[in-house]
N, C-alpha and C positions, 0 to 999 in steps of 0.2 A: 507562425506558428499556431497549429490546434492540438487541443488535448481536447479528442473525442465524446461525445455520449456513448450512455450504456444499455446496452441490451440484454435485459437479465431479468431473471424472476424477483426479484431484489434488490436493495440497492440505498446503500445510506450513507453520509457524507460524513465518514472517522477523519476529518481533516487529513481528506483528498487532492493534491496538490501533484502537478504534472515535473516534478525536481528534477527529472531527468533532460526535458527539454527547455526548463531555463537555467539547466546549467551548461547544455549546449551553444545556448544563446549567447549565456551570459560571458562567453571565452571567445565570442563574436562581438564584444559590445563596445560603439564609435565604428565597425566597421561597415553596417549595414543598416537598414530600418528596419525595424522588426513590427510589427503586428502582431497580437494575439486573441486568439478568441477560444475561450474556455466555456467549453459549453457546460461542463460540472461546477461551473463559478455560481451558485445561488443566488449572489449579489451581483449579474450579468446586467450593466448595464441596457440593454437589450430589451431587459424585464420589466422597467420602470421602477418605481416605488414600490406601487400596487405588488405587482409579482416577485418583488423580492420573498425569501424565504429566512422565519424566524431560525436561530440555530439555540441553540442552550448555553447554559456559562461555561461553557468551554467550548462555542465556537464551531461547533457539531448541530447536525441539521439535517431535515429529510430534504430529497430530490424534487423538483419539479417533474412528475411521470405522466402516462398515455399510454392505456392499452395498446399493444400492436399483435400482429398475428404472432402466434406459435410456431418457432421451426418443426418442421413433420418428427425430425428425428427426435423431438424434445415431449412430443404426443403424450407419450406414458406419464407423464411426469401433473400430476393433479392441481396445477396452479396456474397463477393468470402470467404472462409473460408481458413486459413493458418497458416501453424505452424511458431514462429516465438523462434529462436534464434541459436545457436550454431548446428551444421550438426549433424544427429543421427550419420554417422560411426567416426567422431573424438572421442566421448565418446565409441564406439564401440571399438577405438583404444585403449585408456585411461585405461580402466578394462582390455584389454590385457596384457598391461603392466604393468600394476599396481601388479600385484605377488599374489594377492587376496587379499580380506581383510574380517575380522571379522564380522563386524557390517556397516549396511551400514544406515545412517541418512537419510530421504527426508524431505524437509520443501513444505508443501499446501499451497497454496494461494487462488486462488478465487474457489469455488465452480464446475463453472463450466470449470474449465481449467483439469479438471481429466485425459484426453487423455495423458497431457504431463506424469502426475505421473504412469499412465497408461506403456507408452511406458519405460521409466525407470525402473520401473521394469521388464518389460518382459527380458530388456538387461543386468540386471544384474543377474536374475535368470541365462540366458542361459549362462551368461561368469562366475560366479562364483556361483555355485550350494550352497555353503554350504555358504555364508555367511548370516546373519542371516538380514530383511529388518524392517526399522522402520519408519512410516510416524507421523507427526505430524502440525500442524498448523492451520489454520482455517477451509478446508476444510473439515480434519478429524472429528474436533469438532462439525460442521454443518448439515453433514452427513457421521454422522459415523456406520452407517450400512452400508450403500453404498460403504466408503471405507475398510471396514472389509472385501468386496467381492472382493477386488483387489488381494488377499491374500498374504498378508506381515505375519512376525512373531509378530510384536507390531504394535495399533495405537493409539498416546498419545491423547487422547481425554480434550481438555482444558489446564488449566498452571500446575495441578497437575500433576510433572514430578518425582513422589514417584515412581510410575509402572516403567519407565524408567530406572530410578537408580538402581533399581533392577532387571531390565533384563540386564543390563550393569554390573550387580557386580561393579559398583563402588558409591565411597563417591564423590560427590561434592563441591566444594568450590564456594558455593554463590557469595562469593565478589570479585571474579576474574570477568574481562569484553570480551567482544565478540572476536572472534578468528580472528581479520581482519588481523593478520598477512597471513595468506591463502594467500592472492591478490599480486600479483608483482606489486608495487609503483600502487595503487590505485587512482582516482582523486577524487572518489563520495564516501562518508558512510555516515552512517546514526545513529542518538540514541536516545534513550527515555529515559527522566527525570521521565515517570513514566508509569504505567501500568493502562488498564480501564479507565473509565467514570463513572460521576457521575450521569449523563444526561439518560434518558431511550426515546429516539426519536423511533418514532415509525415505521420508515423504517429500524433502524439499528442494526446490528450484536455484535455489543462490550459487550455491560452486556451481550449473550451468550456465549459469548470466555472469557470473565474477569469479574467475579462472581465479584468484587469490587474496587473501585480507590484503589489504591496502590502506592504513591510518592518511587522510587530509594533514594539510600544516594547520598548527596551533591559531596562527597567522591568518588564515585565511576562512575557518571554523566561525572567530572573533569577529572578524570583518563583515561575514555575511548574516550574523548574527544581528548588528547593529545598526545593517541596511534594512532589515525587517522591522527594529523597534526604531526605526527612523521613517519609517510609512508607516506607521501608527497599527504594526501587532503585536498581539499581547498574548494568544496564546501560539506557541511553539510546539510542530510535533518532532520527535526522532524517527529518520526513515533509518536509519541505522541498522542490518541484519544482526549486529553482535555490539552493542552501546557500551558494555560491559568490559569486553576484552583487554585487555591488559589497559584497564582504568588508569593504572597510576600514570601513563604515558599519556594515555588520550582524553578519557573524560575528565581526570579528577583536576588536570593544570585549564584544561578548557571551565570548568564550574570554579576553580578559585577565583580567574580572573572573571568569571562575570560575577560573583560576591564584591571581589575590588572594586571592579566599575562600576558598579550598583547598577548593575542589569533590570529592569524589574521587568518581568516573563512570566509567564507560565510554563513550564515543560510537558512534554507528554509521550508517551511510549508504545504506540499501538500495534509497534512490530514484536510486542514481545521480549522483553529481559531475562536473560539466565538468570536463573536465581542462585546458581551455586556461586556466584560472584560478589554477591550484594552482603558485604561485613558491613559492620556496626559504623565504623570510621563514614566508609561509602554511602551509606546509606542517612547519613548525619549531613552529609556537603550536599545529596541532592535535593535532602526536605530543605536544607537552608538555602539552596538555589534558585527555588521556586517550582519544582515538580510534583506537582497537583494532582496527577494519574499515573497507576504501577499498571500496565499491563505484561504477565509472568509466564513465559512457557511452562505447560506443566507435561500436556498433554494425557497421561493416562498415571494411576497409581501403582500401576501393574509391575514391578521388576523385571519381572521377564519380557514385558513388552518395551519395558523402557530401554533394556540393551540389545533389544533386536533393532531398535529403529535408532541406536548411536548412541545411546546413554549420555544425553546432554544433561541433564537433571536428573534429582531422586528425589522420592516423596521427604527424605528428614532435607534437604538442601531446601528443597521449597518454604517447608514451617522455620525453619532458622533466618531467609530471608524474610522472609514475614515478621517475624518478632522482630528483626533488626529495625526493620520500616516503622512498624507501630513504635516502636522505642526511642524512635528517631520523629515522632511528631506525624506521622501520615496517619492520616483517618483510612482506618480498615474498609470503609464502605468504597475508597477510593483504590484499593488493591485490588484486582483480578488476575484469576489464574485461567489461562485457556484452558480449553482440552478435545481435543479430535472427535469427531461423530463420523463415522461410515467408513472409520480407515477399512483397508481391506482386509486384515486381521482384527477386524472388532473382539473377534471370539477369548483373544489372549490378551482386550485390553481392560479388561473388567470396567467399563466406564462409569455406571452406575454408582458403583464402591469408590471410585474418581471423585464424584459429584460430591460424593457426602464426604472425602476425606477433605475437599480444598471448606467445605462448608462449616468442618470441624476444626478449622484454623479462623473462622471468623470474618473472613474474606469472602469479595463474589467469585461466583465460577463464568463461566463463557464459554458454550459449544462453538467451535469454529467449524465450519463444514469442509468434508474432505475434497481436496481435488485431485485426482488423478493426474498428475504432468508426467509426459511421457519423455521418457529419458529417465527418469529419478525410478529404485527401486522399486519403490511401493508403488508408484504410476505404474509402470510395466506390468504390475501383478496385476491390474486390474482389467487387461485385453478380455480375459476371459469375461466378463460381463460389459464392457463396454466396448466402441471402436475409438480408439483413442488418433485414429488419423484425421477424425471431425472433430474441429477445436469446440463445438458448441458442447461434444461428451466430457470435457471436462471440467461442467460445469458444478459447482459445491453446492448450489442445492439439488440439482438433479442425482449425481450420485449417491449421495448416503441414503435418497428415497430406493433406489435399485437397489443397491446393498441389506437395506433393512428393515425398508416397506414404510409406507408414508403413515401410518401410525403406530409404530415403533418409533422415529423419528418425532413424532407429535410428541410421546410420551415422552421421551427424553427433554424437549424442550422445556414441556409442561412441568417435568418434576425441577429442571433449571430454575425455572422463574418461581416455583413456590418455594425454594430454597433460598434464593437469593431477596426474596421478601422478609426473609428473618436475620438478617444480618444488618 
């Protein structure tokens, strides 16, 4: 199992774990001998004690990085291009000492991170020419033709794993949880209570990756959490795209069991919560169960923009959610509202007014750079500015600069930092 390095202008360990890869391997627990090389493990054994990087109080931190050549198509972006993760020579040494592999499973995430995937494939082909390479994940699903051009043996598109099980000639056990024991004393873990999202926001790729919203069983979710805690994990990030949807049937019973079993853990929500569903009772239960950071999807204060992108959440709903969380005991400085910068309809977005509205609620704001994802309405609208057939042009640092200009993006981000200093 390999979680590749990142090649990008910027990257930060915001509770990043190869969750899909671990879940796939977990379904084959006891049927195969697995080893994991996670380039994004900041505590990777190959780094030694001196090479491990510090984390903040919640387990986040910077990656080891080195400057690399910028792809020609990104030359207009006045930023350094870097490779983030464990050095390449450590992977070569790992492959040389592994005694060969029958299969290599590689997880992919952002489509524009494919140079790191290509690097892994090259190194595996060189060291283990007989190994059969499988790619899966978001990049493969969104850019399947491009991914197939990297020269692997199988690309698993979407969430249908039947082609993988046939390829491996394996019988999966869907009741198993992720293979988290591959990490040596992990400090951070991830968890999903459901797959997919019932909403269809015009800028989001989730409907392309997951065809429908589907909850996991309560027993399986609790078993995975208890495995994480038994391994030493104290910070758990929810990877759900709609964590609060149908909370009475999914999240609430889970959190009630966490409280009843006295499971002591810190929960985090980097994938953004839908503020519409945060009511007083749920807010109190979340705080009681151990939620420490609350990231809310807001995107814009403009009613016209909100309605045009799917109407997921409105300004009054965000304000009400903040009131409920603070009344339940959440620290306002731990509540953050995401807002998109660089959206193709930026003229309607009223971004600066949105930033000031969020600040007026007494919480932090965070500008989320827009990535033009092909196959989404808003992504396809960006073909007038970029060639979406080249995944590097989906880069979320690059597109806002191409859309708004380098100086304007910097001005907005400087303003956000200034506003956050007074929260």
